[in-house]
N, C-alpha and C positions, 0 to 999 in steps of 0.2 A: 906796169908802172912801178915806181920805187916802193910804194906802200905795200903793194901785193908781194913784191920780192921779199920785203922785210917780214911780212906775215908768213910767207912760205919758209923762210929761214928759221923763224921762231917755231913753227910747227915741226920742222925736222928736228930741231934741238930738243923739243919736248917729247917727241915720239921715241927718241933714242933712249929715254929714261924708262920706258915701259917694256914689259915682256913681249915677245913676238906674237903670241896669240892675242893679247890685248891690243897690240898695235894693228893686227889684221882686223879685229873687231871695230876699232875706232875708225880706220880708213874705210871699211865697208859701210859703216853707218854714215860717214861723211859723204859717201857716194850715193846716199839715199836708198840703200837696200832696205826692204821692209823687215820688220821684226820677224815675220814668219820665214822669210827667205834666209835670214841670218840664223834663225833657230835650226832650220834644216841643215844649213852648212856646218854649224858647230855641234849638231846632234843633241839638242836639248829643247825645252819648251820656250815659247816666245817670252814669257814672263821671266824665265831664268836668264835668257840672253840679255834682256833689258837690265836686270839686276847686275849682271856681269859688266855691262857697258857703263853703268853708273859707278860701279866699283872701280873700273879702270880709270875713269875720269878723276875720281877722288884720289886714287893712288898717284896718278900723274901730277895732280895738283900738289900733293904733299911732298913729292920728290922734287918738284920744280921750285919750291919756295927757297930761293936764295937771292942774294943781291943782284947778281948778273942777270938772271932771268927777269926779275922785276924791272930792272933798268931797260931791258929789251922791250918789255910790254909797254912801259911808259913812253918809249920812243915812238911806238906805233900810233898812239893816240895823239 
């Protein structure tokens, strides 16, 4: 449906702003991989990978704060 396509487009635009490893982490978590599985994949402890995930979200948010992105978000609601 159109709302899902708009969300998909916004997700792609936002993920372009983050580094490749953070992008892989964000997608893997979106696919509901457990913290333990992600920690094994990235070679660190599960608490460390969760901190990296939160850090990646915050970095993505800080980079995405501009008028164009905010307008896209407003259109979805």
